[in-house]
N, C-alpha and C positions, 0 to 999 in steps of 0.2 A: 560267311560272306554277307548274308542278309543283315546281320548286326552291323557290319561296316556300312552298308547302304543306309540303314536306319539312322546311324550317327551322322552321316553326311546330310541326309534329307532334313533332319531335325533342325539344323541351323539355317535352312533356306526359306526364303519368302515364297508365298503362293504355292507351296507344295507341302503336303502333310500325309503322314501314314494313317490310313483308315484302319488297318489291322493286319493280322498275319494268320496263316494256317501252316502247320507243320505236322508231319506224321509222327514225330517224336514227342512224347509227352513232356520230356524235360525241357524241350525248346518252347513248348506252349506255356509251361509253368514259368520259365524265365521271362518270356514276353509279358505275361500277366504281372510278374513282379515289377516290371518297368512301366506298368499302367498302359500297356499296349493292348488294344482289343484283340481277342482271339476268336476267330470264326469257328463254327462247329465242324466244318469240313470245307473242301474246295468248292462244292456247290453253293454253300452258304456265302462264301466270299464272292463268287461270280454273280450271285443274285443281288448283291448290294449295289443299288443304283448310284451310290455316292462314289463308287470306285471307277476312276477313269483309266488307271494304269496298273498293270499287274507285273511285278518283278518276280522272275523265276530264278531262284538261287537253290537249286537242287542238284543231285547227281546228274551227269550229262545225258544219260540215256532216257530221261523222262522230260527233257526240255520240249521236245517236239509235241508230245501228246498234250501237255499242259498248255503250251502256247496256242495250239490250234483250238483247243476247248475254250480258252479265254477269249480268243478273237471271235469265235462263233457266238460267244455270250455278249459280244459288243464291247469288249475291253481292248485297249491298246496294251502292247507287251514290250517289256525290256527283259531280254534273256541274258543270263550270265554266259560267259564264254566257256568252251566253244558252244556255239548256238545249238549244235546237234552233232551227230556222229558221222554223217556222210553228206555228200552233195545231193544225193537223192532225197534224203530227209529234208534238207534245206529247201529244195525245190518245192516240196509239199507245203512247207511252212510259208514260203513266199506266195504260193498259189492261194493259200488260205487268207493271207493278208489282202491280196487283190480281190478275192471273192467277197470278203466281209467289209472291205474298205477301212480296215483297222491299220494302225501304225505298228510295225514290228521293227525293233532294233536290237543291237547286241552291245553289251557293256565291254567294249574294247578299250578299257580304261588306260592301258599303257601307251596309248597315243598321247597321253598327257605326261608321261615320264620325262623328267627334266633332263636326264642324260641323253635320251633319244632326241629331244628338241634341240639340245645343244649341238649334237653331231649334225643334225639336219641344217642348222643355221650356219655352221662352219663350212659345210659342203656348198651351200647356196651362195656364200660369200666368195667362194673360189680361192680361199687362202692357201689351199694345198695344191693348187693347180688341177690338172685333170686326174680325177680319182680312177684308180685301176684295181684296187682291192680293199675290202672291208672285212672286219671280223666283229661279230656280235655274239656274246655268250653270257650265260649265267651258270655259276658253279656253286655247288653245295656239297656237303659231306655226310648228310643224314639219311640218304636214301629217299624212297617215296614215302609220303605221309601214310600212316597206318590206318587208312580208312578205305572208302570205295575207290579211291584213286589207284589202288592196287588191283582192281578188278577190270578185266577186259570188257565184260558185258556192260559195265556201267560207264565205259569211256575213260578208263584210267590210262596212265602212262604220260610221259613227259612231252611227247609230240602234241597231244591234245591239251595238256596242262600249260606248258610254257611255249611250245612251238607256235601255238596260235597267236601269241603276243609277238614273238620275235619275227615271225614271217610277215605279220601285218605291218610291223615297223619297216622291215626290209623292202616290201613292195611300195610303201609310201615314200621311201627315199628316192625312188626313180619313177615319178609319175609319167604315165604315157609310154614307158619303156617296156617292151615285152620281156618276159622271163623265158629264155629258150631251153635251158637244161637244168636238170635236178639230179644230183647224185648224193645218196645218203646211206649212212650206216647207223644201226641202233645198238645200244648196249643193254645187257641183262645181267648186271653185276649182282644186284640184290633182289631181283624179281624176274622169274622166268615167264610169267604170264603177260606182262606188259613191259614196254621199254622204260628203263630208268634213266635213259640218256640217249642223245643222238648227235650226229654231226651231219650237216647238209651243206653241200657246195651248190650255190645258185649262180647260174651263168646268164647274165643279162645281154640283151641284143646290142647294147652300147659297148660291149667288151669287158665290162666290170664283172669280177667274180666276188661273191660274198660268202664267207664262211659263217654259218649259224650253228651254234653249239650249245647244248644243255648237258650238264653232268650232275649227278647226285652222289658221286663217290670220289670227289676231288678235294684233297686235303691241302692243296696249294692252288689258289685260284689264279687263273690268267685274267688279263684285263677285260673289263666289261665291254669296252669298245677299243678297236685299233683300226685306224683309217690311214690308208696309204695313197698319196698323190704324187704327181711328177715333181712338185716343188716342196713337198714337206710331208710330215707324218703327225697324226694326232692320236692321243690316247686318253681314255677315261678309265681309271683303275677299278672304280667300284661306284655303287649308288651313292649319291650325295657328295661326290667329289667333282672338282673343277676339271676342265679339259686342258691338257698340256699339248702345246703345238710347237713343233720344231720345224723351221723352214730354212731353205737354202737362200743365201744372200747374193748368189751369183758370182762370188769371188773365185777366181781361178786358183785352185790349190796345186802349186807346183812342187812344193816341198812336203811330201807326205811322209810321215814317220811310220815305218812299217810296224805291224804287230808281230812280236816274236812269240811263236808257239814252240812247243817241244819238238815239233817235226820240221820247223822252218819258218820263213818269213811270209807275210802277206800284206801287200799294199791295198789290194781290193777291199778287204774288210777293215782297213784302218779307220779309226774315227776321224771325223772332220775337225779341223782347227776351230777354235771358238770364234775367230773373226770371220768365218765363212758360213755361220749359221745364226739364226735368231730364234731364241726360245721365249715363249710367252705362255701365260696361264690366263684363261678366260673363265669367268664365273659361269655357273650353270644358268641356263635360261629358266626363268621361273614360270610356273603354270598353276592353274587352279582347276582341280578335278570337278568342282561344282559346275563347271561349264558343260559337263555331260548332261546333267539334268536340266540346266538352263536351256540347252539346245532342244532337249526332248519336249519341254513345255512350249518352246517357241514353235516347234513343228506342229504340235497339237493345236496351237492357236493360229496356225497358218502364216506365221511371220518369218520362218526360216526353213531352209532345206536341212535334212538330217546330215550331221557331220560324219555319220557312219552309214555309208550306203550298203545295201544288201548285195549289190554287185561286187563290192570290195570284200565283203564277208564270204561270198561264194568263191571268189578267187583264192582266198586263203584256205578255204576248205578243200578245194581241188589241189592246192599245193601240198597240203598235209597228206592227202591221198597219194600224191605222186611220191612223197617221201617214203611212205610205207611200201609202195610198189617198188621203188628203187632198191630199198633195203632187202626186200624179199627176192628180187631177181638178181641183185648184185650187179646192176647195170645203170647207165645213164638214161634218164627218162626225158624224152622230148616233151616240153610242156606247152609253150606257145610258139608257133611258127610265124 
């Protein structure tokens, strides 16, 4: 992931990489092969007065300790997600930021996902009428990556890996609306130590229920997004695909042709006539992930507020804790009253 950040930063103005430190020799050697300065150790990096900002792209369990150490050394911090393993840890990090006066933020990069921005736009335009249910999911069939993401102590599992993204997106779809209930189940198909998938039902105060799902043993993927409103339905099948919207035209359907099943007829589930619906396909909303670092620079220069507020990060962290608690107790958790 640090390599991804490097490639992104390399093409930006007013921002350059001073160097890296990694505990793995092969990563240090790779950086040197790309003419990137390699520090002797973390202390050497933090002692460099040219460094304004430290990116933490490590296993999740050491984000907190490195971030606090960096802020105490006078550096601003970007942490990869999840920022840490618990709301208690995040509180300590936020206190360190206040104490040192340093800027701390989290790389919630999937706020720039074009499928998410497209769904958000369609909802805001009211094309589907009043929204009453959403489904957001990512499916794969390769199990958990074979590294530290399989280890509980290092913050492995899909809730912390993908849930942190999807829950962040879910909460952003309903600004100012309380999330009242959480009910979740976890799967352990390929790993008994950490969750390799989950399903969470989020009940918002406006009456909307949202299903958030991650699976790593799915050989037939369900749609990335499925949005239901009183006047229509929208679907995005996968990343990089446009959104399909089907809306009612208000035509009174009197002559419904029943569906014939093996056990009888049904008019209730009969499809609508073509003249009573309108189908359209909208292109994805385009975005530029470079805006993340542009915003970070603007915050450090006092020109903008951070687009990723730590209060939002804390809310997502607490939601992930509620997911774990619901799955453990097998009950609905009251989240925000």
